[in-house]
PDB file of N, CA, C and O in Angstrom:
ATOM      1  N   MET A   1     132.076  72.408 101.828  1.00  0.00           N
ATOM      2  CA  MET A   1     131.266  73.200 100.917  1.00  0.00           C
ATOM      3  C   MET A   1     129.835  72.649 100.837  1.00  0.00           C
ATOM      4  O   MET A   1     128.923  73.350 100.398  1.00  0.00           O
ATOM      5  N   ILE A   2     129.643  71.401 101.260  1.00  0.00           N
ATOM      6  CA  ILE A   2     128.302  70.807 101.221  1.00  0.00           C
ATOM      7  C   ILE A   2     127.347  71.563 102.139  1.00  0.00           C
ATOM      8  O   ILE A   2     126.216  71.856 101.752  1.00  0.00           O
ATOM      9  N   HIS A   3     127.795  71.881 103.351  1.00  0.00           N
ATOM     10  CA  HIS A   3     126.920  72.607 104.276  1.00  0.00           C
ATOM     11  C   HIS A   3     126.553  73.976 103.714  1.00  0.00           C
ATOM     12  O   HIS A   3     125.403  74.402 103.814  1.00  0.00           O
ATOM     13  N   GLU A   4     127.532  74.669 103.122  1.00  0.00           N
ATOM     14  CA  GLU A   4     127.251  75.977 102.528  1.00  0.00           C
ATOM     15  C   GLU A   4     126.232  75.848 101.408  1.00  0.00           C
ATOM     16  O   GLU A   4     125.356  76.699 101.258  1.00  0.00           O
ATOM     17  N   ALA A   5     126.347  74.784 100.621  1.00  0.00           N
ATOM     18  CA  ALA A   5     125.398  74.557  99.523  1.00  0.00           C
ATOM     19  C   ALA A   5     123.996  74.305 100.066  1.00  0.00           C
ATOM     20  O   ALA A   5     123.017  74.810  99.516  1.00  0.00           O
ATOM     21  N   ILE A   6     123.892  73.529 101.138  1.00  0.00           N
ATOM     22  CA  ILE A   6     122.579  73.267 101.738  1.00  0.00           C
ATOM     23  C   ILE A   6     121.964  74.564 102.243  1.00  0.00           C
ATOM     24  O   ILE A   6     120.793  74.843 101.983  1.00  0.00           O
ATOM     25  N   TYR A   7     122.751  75.355 102.963  1.00  0.00           N
ATOM     26  CA  TYR A   7     122.227  76.635 103.451  1.00  0.00           C
ATOM     27  C   TYR A   7     121.830  77.551 102.295  1.00  0.00           C
ATOM     28  O   TYR A   7     120.850  78.289 102.394  1.00  0.00           O
ATOM     29  N   SER A   8     122.578  77.505 101.215  1.00  0.00           N
ATOM     30  CA  SER A   8     122.269  78.340 100.050  1.00  0.00           C
ATOM     31  C   SER A   8     120.947  77.925  99.393  1.00  0.00           C
ATOM     32  O   SER A   8     120.132  78.770  99.021  1.00  0.00           O
ATOM     33  N   LEU A   9     120.756  76.629  99.260  1.00  0.00           N
ATOM     34  CA  LEU A   9     119.551  76.129  98.583  1.00  0.00           C
ATOM     35  C   LEU A   9     118.312  76.079  99.465  1.00  0.00           C
ATOM     36  O   LEU A   9     117.185  76.179  98.981  1.00  0.00           O
ATOM     37  N   TYR A  10     118.535  75.923 100.770  1.00  0.00           N
ATOM     38  CA  TYR A  10     117.421  75.751 101.704  1.00  0.00           C
ATOM     39  C   TYR A  10     117.539  76.788 102.821  1.00  0.00           C
ATOM     40  O   TYR A  10     118.068  76.483 103.890  1.00  0.00           O
ATOM     41  N   PRO A  11     117.054  78.005 102.587  1.00  0.00           N
ATOM     42  CA  PRO A  11     117.205  79.069 103.579  1.00  0.00           C
ATOM     43  C   PRO A  11     116.483  78.799 104.899  1.00  0.00           C
ATOM     44  O   PRO A  11     116.766  79.456 105.900  1.00  0.00           O
ATOM     45  N   ASN A  12     115.555  77.844 104.911  1.00  0.00           N
ATOM     46  CA  ASN A  12     114.857  77.513 106.152  1.00  0.00           C
ATOM     47  C   ASN A  12     115.677  76.587 107.055  1.00  0.00           C
ATOM     48  O   ASN A  12     115.312  76.368 108.210  1.00  0.00           O
ATOM     49  N   VAL A  13     116.776  76.048 106.538  1.00  0.00           N
ATOM     50  CA  VAL A  13     117.637  75.172 107.338  1.00  0.00           C
ATOM     51  C   VAL A  13     118.451  76.030 108.304  1.00  0.00           C
ATOM     52  O   VAL A  13     119.084  77.009 107.908  1.00  0.00           O
ATOM     53  N   VAL A  14     118.422  75.644 109.574  1.00  0.00           N
ATOM     54  CA  VAL A  14     119.190  76.372 110.589  1.00  0.00           C
ATOM     55  C   VAL A  14     120.289  75.516 111.210  1.00  0.00           C
ATOM     56  O   VAL A  14     121.173  76.039 111.888  1.00  0.00           O
ATOM     57  N   ALA A  15     120.241  74.198 110.981  1.00  0.00           N
ATOM     58  CA  ALA A  15     121.267  73.308 111.524  1.00  0.00           C
ATOM     59  C   ALA A  15     121.418  72.097 110.617  1.00  0.00           C
ATOM     60  O   ALA A  15     120.456  71.612 110.023  1.00  0.00           O
ATOM     61  N   ILE A  16     122.664  71.625 110.529  1.00  0.00           N
ATOM     62  CA  ILE A  16     122.959  70.431 109.739  1.00  0.00           C
ATOM     63  C   ILE A  16     123.788  69.508 110.613  1.00  0.00           C
ATOM     64  O   ILE A  16     124.801  69.912 111.184  1.00  0.00           O
ATOM     65  N   TYR A  17     123.346  68.276 110.709  1.00  0.00           N
ATOM     66  CA  TYR A  17     124.064  67.264 111.483  1.00  0.00           C
ATOM     67  C   TYR A  17     124.581  66.231 110.494  1.00  0.00           C
ATOM     68  O   TYR A  17     123.801  65.607 109.775  1.00  0.00           O
ATOM     69  N   GLY A  18     125.876  66.056 110.459  1.00  0.00           N
ATOM     70  CA  GLY A  18     126.449  65.161 109.458  1.00  0.00           C
ATOM     71  C   GLY A  18     126.353  65.813 108.091  1.00  0.00           C
ATOM     72  O   GLY A  18     126.444  67.035 107.972  1.00  0.00           O
ATOM     73  N   ALA A  19     126.171  65.007 107.072  1.00  0.00           N
ATOM     74  CA  ALA A  19     126.105  65.559 105.714  1.00  0.00           C
ATOM     75  C   ALA A  19     124.682  65.682 105.188  1.00  0.00           C
ATOM     76  O   ALA A  19     124.435  66.425 104.237  1.00  0.00           O
ATOM     77  N   HIS A  20     123.741  64.961 105.796  1.00  0.00           N
ATOM     78  CA  HIS A  20     122.404  64.892 105.199  1.00  0.00           C
ATOM     79  C   HIS A  20     121.256  65.227 106.136  1.00  0.00           C
ATOM     80  O   HIS A  20     120.116  65.315 105.682  1.00  0.00           O
ATOM     81  N   ASP A  21     121.504  65.412 107.397  1.00  0.00           N
ATOM     82  CA  ASP A  21     120.432  65.624 108.369  1.00  0.00           C
ATOM     83  C   ASP A  21     120.255  67.118 108.626  1.00  0.00           C
ATOM     84  O   ASP A  21     120.897  67.689 109.507  1.00  0.00           O
ATOM     85  N   ALA A  22     119.381  67.738 107.849  1.00  0.00           N
ATOM     86  CA  ALA A  22     119.136  69.178 107.953  1.00  0.00           C
ATOM     87  C   ALA A  22     117.851  69.426 108.745  1.00  0.00           C
ATOM     88  O   ALA A  22     116.860  68.711 108.592  1.00  0.00           O
ATOM     89  N   LYS A  23     117.893  70.448 109.587  1.00  0.00           N
ATOM     90  CA  LYS A  23     116.739  70.778 110.437  1.00  0.00           C
ATOM     91  C   LYS A  23     116.368  72.246 110.251  1.00  0.00           C
ATOM     92  O   LYS A  23     117.221  73.097 109.997  1.00  0.00           O
ATOM     93  N   ASP A  24     115.062  72.518 110.386  1.00  0.00           N
ATOM     94  CA  ASP A  24     114.597  73.897 110.350  1.00  0.00           C
ATOM     95  C   ASP A  24     114.548  74.453 111.773  1.00  0.00           C
ATOM     96  O   ASP A  24     114.994  73.793 112.711  1.00  0.00           O
ATOM     97  N   ALA A  25     114.012  75.658 111.937  1.00  0.00           N
ATOM     98  CA  ALA A  25     113.989  76.315 113.245  1.00  0.00           C
ATOM     99  C   ALA A  25     113.148  75.556 114.267  1.00  0.00           C
ATOM    100  O   ALA A  25     113.362  75.688 115.472  1.00  0.00           O
ATOM    101  N   ASN A  26     112.202  74.768 113.793  1.00  0.00           N
ATOM    102  CA  ASN A  26     111.359  73.981 114.695  1.00  0.00           C
ATOM    103  C   ASN A  26     111.904  72.570 114.926  1.00  0.00           C
ATOM    104  O   ASN A  26     111.218  71.712 115.483  1.00  0.00           O
ATOM    105  N   LYS A  27     113.134  72.344 114.496  1.00  0.00           N
ATOM    106  CA  LYS A  27     113.819  71.053 114.616  1.00  0.00           C
ATOM    107  C   LYS A  27     113.174  69.956 113.775  1.00  0.00           C
ATOM    108  O   LYS A  27     113.357  68.767 114.036  1.00  0.00           O
ATOM    109  N   ASN A  28     112.416  70.377 112.760  1.00  0.00           N
ATOM    110  CA  ASN A  28     111.849  69.417 111.812  1.00  0.00           C
ATOM    111  C   ASN A  28     112.885  69.109 110.746  1.00  0.00           C
ATOM    112  O   ASN A  28     113.658  69.983 110.355  1.00  0.00           O
ATOM    113  N   SER A  29     112.903  67.880 110.277  1.00  0.00           N
ATOM    114  CA  SER A  29     113.816  67.494 109.203  1.00  0.00           C
ATOM    115  C   SER A  29     113.418  68.195 107.912  1.00  0.00           C
ATOM    116  O   SER A  29     112.236  68.353 107.607  1.00  0.00           O
ATOM    117  N   VAL A  30     114.417  68.603 107.174  1.00  0.00           N
ATOM    118  CA  VAL A  30     114.197  69.207 105.860  1.00  0.00           C
ATOM    119  C   VAL A  30     114.744  68.228 104.832  1.00  0.00           C
ATOM    120  O   VAL A  30     115.910  67.837 104.890  1.00  0.00           O
ATOM    121  N   VAL A  31     113.893  67.836 103.893  1.00  0.00           N
ATOM    122  CA  VAL A  31     114.317  66.913 102.845  1.00  0.00           C
ATOM    123  C   VAL A  31     115.163  67.697 101.842  1.00  0.00           C
ATOM    124  O   VAL A  31     114.752  68.735 101.324  1.00  0.00           O
ATOM    125  N   ILE A  32     116.351  67.165 101.591  1.00  0.00           N
ATOM    126  CA  ILE A  32     117.249  67.857 100.664  1.00  0.00           C
ATOM    127  C   ILE A  32     117.538  66.970  99.461  1.00  0.00           C
ATOM    128  O   ILE A  32     117.585  65.744  99.573  1.00  0.00           O
ATOM    129  N   ASP A  33     117.726  67.595  98.332  1.00  0.00           N
ATOM    130  CA  ASP A  33     118.068  66.923  97.079  1.00  0.00           C
ATOM    131  C   ASP A  33     119.585  66.961  96.943  1.00  0.00           C
ATOM    132  O   ASP A  33     120.152  68.006  96.621  1.00  0.00           O
ATOM    133  N   MET A  34     120.251  65.826  97.186  1.00  0.00           N
ATOM    134  CA  MET A  34     121.708  65.807  97.177  1.00  0.00           C
ATOM    135  C   MET A  34     122.296  66.092  95.804  1.00  0.00           C
ATOM    136  O   MET A  34     123.410  66.609  95.718  1.00  0.00           O
ATOM    137  N   ASN A  35     121.584  65.772  94.727  1.00  0.00           N
ATOM    138  CA  ASN A  35     122.084  66.128  93.392  1.00  0.00           C
ATOM    139  C   ASN A  35     122.164  67.645  93.265  1.00  0.00           C
ATOM    140  O   ASN A  35     123.162  68.184  92.787  1.00  0.00           O
ATOM    141  N   ALA A  36     121.109  68.327  93.697  1.00  0.00           N
ATOM    142  CA  ALA A  36     121.101  69.788  93.655  1.00  0.00           C
ATOM    143  C   ALA A  36     122.165  70.357  94.586  1.00  0.00           C
ATOM    144  O   ALA A  36     122.834  71.334  94.249  1.00  0.00           O
ATOM    145  N   VAL A  37     122.318  69.748  95.748  1.00  0.00           N
ATOM    146  CA  VAL A  37     123.317  70.213  96.713  1.00  0.00           C
ATOM    147  C   VAL A  37     124.720  70.066  96.133  1.00  0.00           C
ATOM    148  O   VAL A  37     125.541  70.975  96.252  1.00  0.00           O
ATOM    149  N   ASN A  38     124.996  68.925  95.507  1.00  0.00           N
ATOM    150  CA  ASN A  38     126.321  68.724  94.914  1.00  0.00           C
ATOM    151  C   ASN A  38     126.598  69.720  93.798  1.00  0.00           C
ATOM    152  O   ASN A  38     127.715  70.222  93.676  1.00  0.00           O
ATOM    153  N   GLN A  39     125.593  70.007  92.987  1.00  0.00           N
ATOM    154  CA  GLN A  39     125.758  71.010  91.923  1.00  0.00           C
ATOM    155  C   GLN A  39     126.011  72.391  92.520  1.00  0.00           C
ATOM    156  O   GLN A  39     126.863  73.134  92.033  1.00  0.00           O
ATOM    157  N   GLU A  40     125.275  72.731  93.567  1.00  0.00           N
ATOM    158  CA  GLU A  40     125.454  74.026  94.220  1.00  0.00           C
ATOM    159  C   GLU A  40     126.834  74.105  94.869  1.00  0.00           C
ATOM    160  O   GLU A  40     127.475  75.156  94.836  1.00  0.00           O
ATOM    161  N   ALA A  41     127.286  73.018  95.450  1.00  0.00           N
ATOM    162  CA  ALA A  41     128.614  72.988  96.059  1.00  0.00           C
ATOM    163  C   ALA A  41     129.690  73.235  95.000  1.00  0.00           C
ATOM    164  O   ALA A  41     130.647  73.969  95.245  1.00  0.00           O
ATOM    165  N   GLU A  42     129.537  72.633  93.843  1.00  0.00           N
ATOM    166  CA  GLU A  42     130.482  72.863  92.743  1.00  0.00           C
ATOM    167  C   GLU A  42     130.447  74.316  92.301  1.00  0.00           C
ATOM    168  O   GLU A  42     131.494  74.913  92.051  1.00  0.00           O
ATOM    169  N   ARG A  43     129.249  74.893  92.203  1.00  0.00           N
ATOM    170  CA  ARG A  43     129.121  76.294  91.808  1.00  0.00           C
ATOM    171  C   ARG A  43     129.785  77.201  92.835  1.00  0.00           C
ATOM    172  O   ARG A  43     130.522  78.118  92.472  1.00  0.00           O
ATOM    173  N   LEU A  44     129.529  76.950  94.105  1.00  0.00           N
ATOM    174  CA  LEU A  44     130.133  77.762  95.164  1.00  0.00           C
ATOM    175  C   LEU A  44     131.653  77.630  95.167  1.00  0.00           C
ATOM    176  O   LEU A  44     132.365  78.611  95.380  1.00  0.00           O
ATOM    177  N   GLN A  45     132.150  76.410  94.929  1.00  0.00           N
ATOM    178  CA  GLN A  45     133.598  76.193  94.876  1.00  0.00           C
ATOM    179  C   GLN A  45     134.213  76.963  93.710  1.00  0.00           C
ATOM    180  O   GLN A  45     135.264  77.587  93.855  1.00  0.00           O
ATOM    181  N   SER A  46     133.556  76.915  92.560  1.00  0.00           N
ATOM    182  CA  SER A  46     134.045  77.653  91.387  1.00  0.00           C
ATOM    183  C   SER A  46     134.040  79.151  91.650  1.00  0.00           C
ATOM    184  O   SER A  46     134.975  79.858  91.274  1.00  0.00           O
ATOM    185  N   GLU A  47     132.990  79.629  92.293  1.00  0.00           N
ATOM    186  CA  GLU A  47     132.886  81.048  92.630  1.00  0.00           C
ATOM    187  C   GLU A  47     134.000  81.456  93.601  1.00  0.00           C
ATOM    188  O   GLU A  47     134.620  82.505  93.428  1.00  0.00           O
ATOM    189  N   ALA A  48     134.249  80.640  94.606  1.00  0.00           N
ATOM    190  CA  ALA A  48     135.305  80.934  95.574  1.00  0.00           C
ATOM    191  C   ALA A  48     136.669  80.937  94.898  1.00  0.00           C
ATOM    192  O   ALA A  48     137.509  81.787  95.195  1.00  0.00           O
ATOM    193  N   GLN A  49     136.893  79.992  93.993  1.00  0.00           N
ATOM    194  CA  GLN A  49     138.157  79.931  93.260  1.00  0.00           C
ATOM    195  C   GLN A  49     138.338  81.171  92.389  1.00  0.00           C
ATOM    196  O   GLN A  49     139.429  81.739  92.331  1.00  0.00           O
ATOM    197  N   ALA A  50     137.279  81.587  91.719  1.00  0.00           N
ATOM    198  CA  ALA A  50     137.353  82.784  90.867  1.00  0.00           C
ATOM    199  C   ALA A  50     137.642  84.029  91.702  1.00  0.00           C
ATOM    200  O   ALA A  50     138.414  84.890  91.283  1.00  0.00           O
ATOM    201  N   GLN A  51     137.029  84.128  92.876  1.00  0.00           N
ATOM    202  CA  GLN A  51     137.289  85.267  93.751  1.00  0.00           C
ATOM    203  C   GLN A  51     138.732  85.262  94.249  1.00  0.00           C
ATOM    204  O   GLN A  51     139.364  86.315  94.330  1.00  0.00           O
ATOM    205  N   ALA A  52     139.251  84.090  94.580  1.00  0.00           N
ATOM    206  CA  ALA A  52     140.639  83.988  95.045  1.00  0.00           C
ATOM    207  C   ALA A  52     141.608  84.368  93.936  1.00  0.00           C
ATOM    208  O   ALA A  52     142.607  85.044  94.184  1.00  0.00           O
ATOM    209  N   GLU A  53     141.315  83.937  92.720  1.00  0.00           N
ATOM    210  CA  GLU A  53     142.177  84.276  91.588  1.00  0.00           C
ATOM    211  C   GLU A  53     142.127  85.770  91.289  1.00  0.00           C
ATOM    212  O   GLU A  53     143.155  86.377  90.991  1.00  0.00           O
ATOM    213  N   ALA A  54     140.951  86.360  91.366  1.00  0.00           N
ATOM    214  CA  ALA A  54     140.818  87.801  91.133  1.00  0.00           C
ATOM    215  C   ALA A  54     141.585  88.588  92.189  1.00  0.00           C
ATOM    216  O   ALA A  54     142.236  89.586  91.878  1.00  0.00           O
ATOM    217  N   LYS A  55     141.506  88.134  93.436  1.00  0.00           N
ATOM    218  CA  LYS A  55     142.232  88.796  94.521  1.00  0.00           C
ATOM    219  C   LYS A  55     143.738  88.692  94.301  1.00  0.00           C
ATOM    220  O   LYS A  55     144.465  89.661  94.520  1.00  0.00           O
ATOM    221  N   ALA A  56     144.206  87.531  93.872  1.00  0.00           N
ATOM    222  CA  ALA A  56     145.632  87.335  93.613  1.00  0.00           C
ATOM    223  C   ALA A  56     146.094  88.214  92.458  1.00  0.00           C
ATOM    224  O   ALA A  56     147.183  88.786  92.509  1.00  0.00           O
ATOM    225  N   GLN A  57     145.279  88.323  91.426  1.00  0.00           N
ATOM    226  CA  GLN A  57     145.626  89.173  90.285  1.00  0.00           C
ATOM    227  C   GLN A  57     145.681  90.637  90.697  1.00  0.00           C
ATOM    228  O   GLN A  57     146.579  91.368  90.280  1.00  0.00           O
ATOM    229  N   LEU A  58     144.725  91.065  91.511  1.00  0.00           N
ATOM    230  CA  LEU A  58     144.720  92.442  91.987  1.00  0.00           C
ATOM    231  C   LEU A  58     145.943  92.713  92.847  1.00  0.00           C
ATOM    232  O   LEU A  58     146.579  93.759  92.717  1.00  0.00           O
ATOM    233  N   ARG A  59     146.273  91.773  93.725  1.00  0.00           N
ATOM    234  CA  ARG A  59     147.463  91.904  94.575  1.00  0.00           C
ATOM    235  C   ARG A  59     148.716  92.060  93.712  1.00  0.00           C
ATOM    236  O   ARG A  59     149.546  92.934  93.963  1.00  0.00           O
ATOM    237  N   THR A  60     148.846  91.211  92.701  1.00  0.00           N
ATOM    238  CA  THR A  60     150.001  91.275  91.808  1.00  0.00           C
ATOM    239  C   THR A  60     150.047  92.611  91.078  1.00  0.00           C
ATOM    240  O   THR A  60     151.115  93.204  90.926  1.00  0.00           O
ATOM    241  N   SER A  61     148.902  93.079  90.631  1.00  0.00           N
ATOM    242  CA  SER A  61     148.837  94.362  89.934  1.00  0.00           C
ATOM    243  C   SER A  61     149.268  95.509  90.839  1.00  0.00           C
ATOM    244  O   SER A  61     150.026  96.385  90.423  1.00  0.00           O
ATOM    245  N   VAL A  62     148.785  95.501  92.074  1.00  0.00           N
ATOM    246  CA  VAL A  62     149.152  96.556  93.026  1.00  0.00           C
ATOM    247  C   VAL A  62     150.651  96.514  93.317  1.00  0.00           C
ATOM    248  O   VAL A  62     151.321  97.546  93.330  1.00  0.00           O
ATOM    249  N   ILE A  63     151.162  95.317  93.549  1.00  0.00           N
ATOM    250  CA  ILE A  63     152.599  95.188  93.828  1.00  0.00           C
ATOM    251  C   ILE A  63     153.413  95.686  92.649  1.00  0.00           C
ATOM    252  O   ILE A  63     154.397  96.402  92.837  1.00  0.00           O
ATOM    253  N   ASN A  64     153.024  95.322  91.442  1.00  0.00           N
ATOM    254  CA  ASN A  64     153.766  95.767  90.256  1.00  0.00           C
ATOM    255  C   ASN A  64     153.739  97.280  90.107  1.00  0.00           C
ATOM    256  O   ASN A  64     154.741  97.884  89.725  1.00  0.00           O
ATOM    257  N   LYS A  65     152.606  97.894  90.404  1.00  0.00           N
ATOM    258  CA  LYS A  65     152.513  99.345  90.291  1.00  0.00           C
ATOM    259  C   LYS A  65     153.336 100.043  91.361  1.00  0.00           C
ATOM    260  O   LYS A  65     154.003 101.041  91.089  1.00  0.00           O
ATOM    261  N   ILE A  66     153.289  99.514  92.581  1.00  0.00           N
ATOM    262  CA  ILE A  66     154.059 100.107  93.674  1.00  0.00           C
ATOM    263  C   ILE A  66     155.555  99.895  93.448  1.00  0.00           C
ATOM    264  O   ILE A  66     156.368 100.759  93.776  1.00  0.00           O
ATOM    265  N   ALA A  67     155.909  98.749  92.890  1.00  0.00           N
ATOM    266  CA  ALA A  67     157.307  98.327  92.816  1.00  0.00           C
ATOM    267  C   ALA A  67     158.088  98.916  91.649  1.00  0.00           C
ATOM    268  O   ALA A  67     159.256  98.573  91.468  1.00  0.00           O
ATOM    269  N   THR A  68     157.491  99.780  90.866  1.00  0.00           N
ATOM    270  CA  THR A  68     158.196 100.272  89.678  1.00  0.00           C
ATOM    271  C   THR A  68     159.503 100.989  90.010  1.00  0.00           C
ATOM    272  O   THR A  68     160.431 100.959  89.203  1.00  0.00           O
ATOM    273  N   ASN A  69     159.601 101.629  91.168  1.00  0.00           N
ATOM    274  CA  ASN A  69     160.816 102.349  91.530  1.00  0.00           C
ATOM    275  C   ASN A  69     161.574 101.709  92.691  1.00  0.00           C
ATOM    276  O   ASN A  69     162.401 102.364  93.326  1.00  0.00           O
ATOM    277  N   LEU A  70     161.303 100.450  92.969  1.00  0.00           N
ATOM    278  CA  LEU A  70     161.957  99.786  94.075  1.00  0.00           C
ATOM    279  C   LEU A  70     163.121  98.917  93.600  1.00  0.00           C
ATOM    280  O   LEU A  70     163.169  98.482  92.449  1.00  0.00           O
ATOM    281  N   THR A  71     164.045  98.682  94.510  1.00  0.00           N
ATOM    282  CA  THR A  71     165.132  97.750  94.209  1.00  0.00           C
ATOM    283  C   THR A  71     164.577  96.332  94.227  1.00  0.00           C
ATOM    284  O   THR A  71     163.459  96.111  94.693  1.00  0.00           O
ATOM    285  N   SER A  72     165.337  95.379  93.731  1.00  0.00           N
ATOM    286  CA  SER A  72     164.870  93.991  93.718  1.00  0.00           C
ATOM    287  C   SER A  72     164.664  93.473  95.137  1.00  0.00           C
ATOM    288  O   SER A  72     163.752  92.681  95.378  1.00  0.00           O
ATOM    289  N   GLU A  73     165.511  93.915  96.093  1.00  0.00           N
ATOM    290  CA  GLU A  73     165.340  93.506  97.484  1.00  0.00           C
ATOM    291  C   GLU A  73     164.046  94.070  98.063  1.00  0.00           C
ATOM    292  O   GLU A  73     163.333  93.379  98.791  1.00  0.00           O
ATOM    293  N   GLU A  74     163.746  95.316  97.743  1.00  0.00           N
ATOM    294  CA  GLU A  74     162.514  95.939  98.226  1.00  0.00           C
ATOM    295  C   GLU A  74     161.284  95.253  97.612  1.00  0.00           C
ATOM    296  O   GLU A  74     160.281  95.034  98.290  1.00  0.00           O
ATOM    297  N   LYS A  75     161.381  94.919  96.315  1.00  0.00           N
ATOM    298  CA  LYS A  75     160.283  94.199  95.657  1.00  0.00           C
ATOM    299  C   LYS A  75     160.042  92.858  96.329  1.00  0.00           C
ATOM    300  O   LYS A  75     158.897  92.484  96.583  1.00  0.00           O
ATOM    301  N   ALA A  76     161.115  92.135  96.616  1.00  0.00           N
ATOM    302  CA  ALA A  76     160.982  90.826  97.256  1.00  0.00           C
ATOM    303  C   ALA A  76     160.332  90.966  98.614  1.00  0.00           C
ATOM    304  O   ALA A  76     159.455  90.177  98.966  1.00  0.00           O
ATOM    305  N   TRP A  77     160.753  91.967  99.388  1.00  0.00           N
ATOM    306  CA  TRP A  77     160.150  92.204 100.699  1.00  0.00           C
ATOM    307  C   TRP A  77     158.663  92.510 100.558  1.00  0.00           C
ATOM    308  O   TRP A  77     157.831  91.991 101.303  1.00  0.00           O
ATOM    309  N   LEU A  78     158.347  93.361  99.589  1.00  0.00           N
ATOM    310  CA  LEU A  78     156.965  93.772  99.376  1.00  0.00           C
ATOM    311  C   LEU A  78     156.095  92.556  99.021  1.00  0.00           C
ATOM    312  O   LEU A  78     154.989  92.416  99.543  1.00  0.00           O
ATOM    313  N   GLU A  79     156.587  91.686  98.144  1.00  0.00           N
ATOM    314  CA  GLU A  79     155.832  90.506  97.749  1.00  0.00           C
ATOM    315  C   GLU A  79     155.618  89.561  98.927  1.00  0.00           C
ATOM    316  O   GLU A  79     154.569  88.925  99.031  1.00  0.00           O
ATOM    317  N   GLU A  80     156.591  89.469  99.800  1.00  0.00           N
ATOM    318  CA  GLU A  80     156.478  88.570 100.953  1.00  0.00           C
ATOM    319  C   GLU A  80     155.539  89.129 102.026  1.00  0.00           C
ATOM    320  O   GLU A  80     154.937  88.362 102.778  1.00  0.00           O
ATOM    321  N   ASN A  81     155.410  90.431 102.101  1.00  0.00           N
ATOM    322  CA  ASN A  81     154.682  91.048 103.209  1.00  0.00           C
ATOM    323  C   ASN A  81     153.340  91.638 102.829  1.00  0.00           C
ATOM    324  O   ASN A  81     152.636  92.146 103.701  1.00  0.00           O
ATOM    325  N   LEU A  82     152.969  91.594 101.606  1.00  0.00           N
ATOM    326  CA  LEU A  82     151.643  92.088 101.217  1.00  0.00           C
ATOM    327  C   LEU A  82     150.745  90.960 100.797  1.00  0.00           C
ATOM    328  O   LEU A  82     149.591  91.191 100.437  1.00  0.00           O
TER     329      LEU A  82
END
């Protein structure tokens, strides 16, 4: 998530070598603020987690709506395959 945070904060960065060596399109080093990068990484991680949870909730909601007239075996199959 560190690389994603660097790209998010520094749109001029086109390549990252290791964790701290960021380069622009002209292969010049870009000075990065690791405190800001770490905060951005945490924000991006929280955002990704929230999106995953929302997707899981939507999936569960869809399965529950579809499964109202299914047998327990059909429900189990549906949960495993959707």
